Legacy VTK file of the C-alpha trace (Angstrom):
# vtk DataFile Version 3.0
C-alpha trace
ASCII
DATASET POLYDATA
POINTS 238 float
-1.144 51.563 -12.901
-3.520 50.230 -10.293
-5.718 48.889 -13.037
-2.819 46.902 -14.477
-1.909 45.591 -11.055
-5.460 44.485 -10.448
-5.496 42.748 -13.817
-2.365 40.818 -12.871
-3.929 39.836 -9.573
-7.085 38.739 -11.359
-5.089 36.552 -13.736
-3.112 35.036 -10.851
-6.283 34.435 -8.883
-7.864 32.756 -11.921
-4.933 30.364 -12.173
-5.088 29.672 -8.434
-8.816 28.927 -8.590
-8.358 26.665 -11.601
-5.515 24.724 -9.961
-7.474 24.417 -6.706
-10.416 23.040 -8.683
-8.225 20.395 -10.302
-6.603 19.428 -6.991
-9.968 19.236 -5.218
-11.390 17.019 -7.962
-8.393 14.673 -7.798
-8.638 14.573 -4.011
-12.362 13.798 -3.825
-13.244 11.945 -7.033
-12.108 8.347 -7.496
-12.464 8.461 -11.288
-10.310 11.577 -11.487
-7.606 9.853 -9.403
-7.642 6.985 -11.895
-7.478 9.280 -14.926
-4.632 11.304 -13.398
-2.705 8.113 -12.606
-3.202 6.839 -16.174
-2.039 10.174 -17.564
1.220 10.045 -15.578
1.723 6.392 -16.521
1.192 7.090 -20.241
3.660 9.989 -20.141
6.290 7.791 -18.459
5.765 5.001 -20.986
5.939 7.522 -23.832
9.323 8.760 -22.615
10.590 5.227 -22.070
9.510 3.989 -25.518
10.580 7.176 -27.300
7.367 8.038 -29.149
7.549 10.624 -31.924
6.669 14.282 -31.441
3.422 13.945 -33.388
2.398 10.854 -31.423
3.085 12.671 -28.164
0.932 15.607 -29.311
-1.965 13.273 -30.153
-1.606 11.482 -26.817
-1.501 14.790 -24.921
-4.654 16.049 -26.646
-6.481 12.771 -25.940
-5.475 12.723 -22.268
-6.364 16.403 -21.858
-9.827 15.737 -23.287
-10.391 12.961 -20.756
-9.306 15.124 -17.825
-11.362 18.093 -19.046
-14.434 15.904 -19.556
-14.055 14.481 -16.044
-13.755 17.974 -14.569
-16.882 19.132 -16.417
-18.744 16.007 -15.347
-17.792 16.643 -11.716
-18.954 20.263 -12.024
-22.279 19.133 -13.505
-22.826 16.567 -10.757
-22.019 19.096 -8.024
-24.368 21.696 -9.506
-27.188 19.182 -9.988
-26.835 17.974 -6.385
-26.987 21.582 -5.235
-30.136 22.611 -7.107
-31.893 19.231 -7.031
-31.058 17.242 -3.883
-34.147 15.082 -4.427
-34.428 12.613 -7.297
-35.449 14.219 -10.556
-35.513 12.691 -14.022
-33.914 15.814 -15.512
-31.143 15.740 -12.907
-30.485 12.106 -13.776
-30.358 12.972 -17.461
-27.830 15.749 -16.838
-25.565 13.380 -14.896
-25.907 10.637 -17.512
-24.999 13.047 -20.314
-21.926 14.228 -18.389
-20.867 10.624 -17.789
-21.390 9.933 -21.491
-18.991 12.726 -22.401
-16.328 11.186 -20.175
-16.943 7.766 -21.718
-16.481 9.098 -25.275
-13.274 10.943 -24.352
-11.874 7.914 -22.503
-12.762 5.562 -25.395
-10.963 7.865 -27.822
-7.911 7.927 -25.545
-7.863 4.118 -25.393
-7.996 3.856 -29.178
-5.229 6.419 -29.602
-3.114 4.682 -26.957
-3.566 1.336 -28.661
-2.579 2.719 -32.079
0.525 4.390 -30.642
1.769 1.707 -28.251
0.657 -1.746 -29.397
3.585 -2.487 -31.731
6.171 -0.995 -29.383
4.849 -2.838 -26.313
4.590 -6.112 -28.241
8.224 -5.708 -29.262
9.301 -4.964 -25.684
7.491 -8.076 -24.399
9.188 -10.189 -27.073
12.578 -8.877 -25.976
11.634 -9.466 -22.333
10.755 -13.123 -22.881
13.830 -13.637 -25.039
15.892 -12.365 -22.123
14.082 -14.723 -19.766
14.740 -17.709 -21.983
18.450 -16.914 -22.124
18.897 -16.854 -18.351
17.614 -19.432 -15.876
18.293 -17.056 -12.974
16.132 -14.360 -14.572
13.314 -16.841 -15.020
13.399 -17.897 -11.360
13.483 -14.285 -10.151
10.532 -13.435 -12.404
8.592 -16.464 -11.114
9.298 -15.583 -7.465
8.068 -12.008 -7.984
4.960 -13.299 -9.754
4.225 -15.782 -6.949
4.615 -13.113 -4.252
2.124 -10.865 -6.046
-0.237 -13.801 -6.640
-0.146 -14.902 -2.990
-0.850 -11.366 -1.740
-3.740 -11.073 -4.213
-5.263 -14.370 -3.060
-4.877 -13.366 0.591
-6.707 -10.118 -0.112
-9.624 -12.153 -1.468
-9.897 -14.426 1.579
-9.180 -11.485 3.965
-7.418 -13.669 6.507
-4.070 -12.844 8.083
-1.823 -10.138 6.647
-0.102 -9.901 3.255
3.171 -11.113 4.793
2.010 -13.352 7.644
-0.733 -15.935 8.101
-3.759 -16.422 5.918
-4.366 -18.567 2.898
-2.187 -19.556 1.111
1.148 -19.728 2.918
3.609 -17.453 1.147
6.684 -19.237 2.513
5.302 -22.567 1.349
4.584 -21.117 -2.089
8.163 -19.857 -2.416
9.481 -23.168 -1.095
7.414 -25.040 -3.671
8.677 -22.743 -6.422
12.323 -23.293 -5.488
11.752 -27.049 -5.242
10.305 -27.131 -8.762
13.133 -24.899 -9.997
15.694 -27.347 -8.633
13.731 -30.224 -10.164
14.074 -28.645 -13.621
17.718 -27.764 -13.041
19.125 -31.154 -12.027
18.768 -34.797 -12.983
20.450 -36.008 -9.809
17.865 -37.902 -7.739
19.787 -37.142 -4.534
19.405 -33.410 -5.108
15.707 -33.970 -5.788
15.149 -35.720 -2.459
17.212 -33.169 -0.538
15.200 -30.277 -1.999
11.949 -32.125 -1.267
13.082 -32.638 2.324
13.793 -28.902 2.647
10.315 -28.093 1.279
8.742 -30.389 3.870
10.747 -28.674 6.608
9.426 -25.276 5.451
5.826 -26.527 5.561
6.359 -28.172 8.938
7.881 -25.002 10.437
4.878 -22.885 9.359
2.460 -25.370 10.934
4.492 -25.897 14.111
4.797 -22.132 14.584
0.990 -21.964 14.397
1.246 -19.411 11.593
-0.602 -21.568 9.073
-2.716 -24.694 9.042
-1.673 -27.818 7.181
-4.164 -27.026 4.429
-2.824 -23.478 4.004
0.757 -24.707 3.651
-0.197 -27.465 1.210
-2.165 -25.000 -0.937
0.776 -22.585 -0.883
3.258 -25.279 -1.936
0.904 -26.458 -4.686
0.579 -22.903 -6.041
4.353 -22.400 -6.000
5.083 -25.692 -7.735
2.239 -25.311 -10.222
3.130 -21.772 -11.291
6.839 -22.601 -11.574
6.178 -25.751 -13.588
3.863 -23.840 -15.918
6.345 -21.008 -16.604
9.384 -23.265 -16.976
7.462 -25.561 -19.318
6.202 -22.680 -21.480
9.605 -21.018 -21.643
11.308 -24.401 -22.122
14.235 -23.434 -19.960
LINES 1 239
238 0 1 2 3 4 5 6 7 8 9 10 11 12 13 14 15 16 17 18 19 20 21 22 23 24 25 26 27 28 29 30 31 32 33 34 35 36 37 38 39 40 41 42 43 44 45 46 47 48 49 50 51 52 53 54 55 56 57 58 59 60 61 62 63 64 65 66 67 68 69 70 71 72 73 74 75 76 77 78 79 80 81 82 83 84 85 86 87 88 89 90 91 92 93 94 95 96 97 98 99 100 101 102 103 104 105 106 107 108 109 110 111 112 113 114 115 116 117 118 119 120 121 122 123 124 125 126 127 128 129 130 131 132 133 134 135 136 137 138 139 140 141 142 143 144 145 146 147 148 149 150 151 152 153 154 155 156 157 158 159 160 161 162 163 164 165 166 167 168 169 170 171 172 173 174 175 176 177 178 179 180 181 182 183 184 185 186 187 188 189 190 191 192 193 194 195 196 197 198 199 200 201 202 203 204 205 206 207 208 209 210 211 212 213 214 215 216 217 218 219 220 221 222 223 224 225 226 227 228 229 230 231 232 233 234 235 236 237
């Protein structure tokens, strides 16, 4: 009886060690974080798009191969660093071979993902843009979200201010420019045009007067907002 109990404990311990190894790799290795994120994302998309059972099996095998290859590559790198802390051509070769295994597995997963998803995703995007074209409000909301993301991305490049305050370009000016261009497309009344332009100028002036942005930062923000909005509304022909 004790022997059976010990066997159960050994099996449990083996699972614990394996799970701890996976968690430790995800916690410490950037590539493993990325692969794990992609795996969760692919599973969510698969459920959303309703892939077939066979397609899900193929995707699961491909993703498992990538994760297993990354785990083995991490184990190889850790062992090589342990036994050969100094540079050695054989140590480099071992690491390169391990990285090559990950590359092959990841390339296979990309090909499988493309074959499974490309027609479904293309169809979803077509439906999405059809929905946008049918509703002016949806278009404006989509443009505003896009501009917010774009402004934050540009601010992260210049590393000035915070994502929601200060820096280049001015987010408020960009949104003001977008709404001004949206009104321009919506109405042919020149009085509405001048009123919306006056409101845009007030937004720019308030950001400068509050010493949150410079004149250049507000002008660039307004130009981005108007340019992006004009581009999307022209392409969608709303």
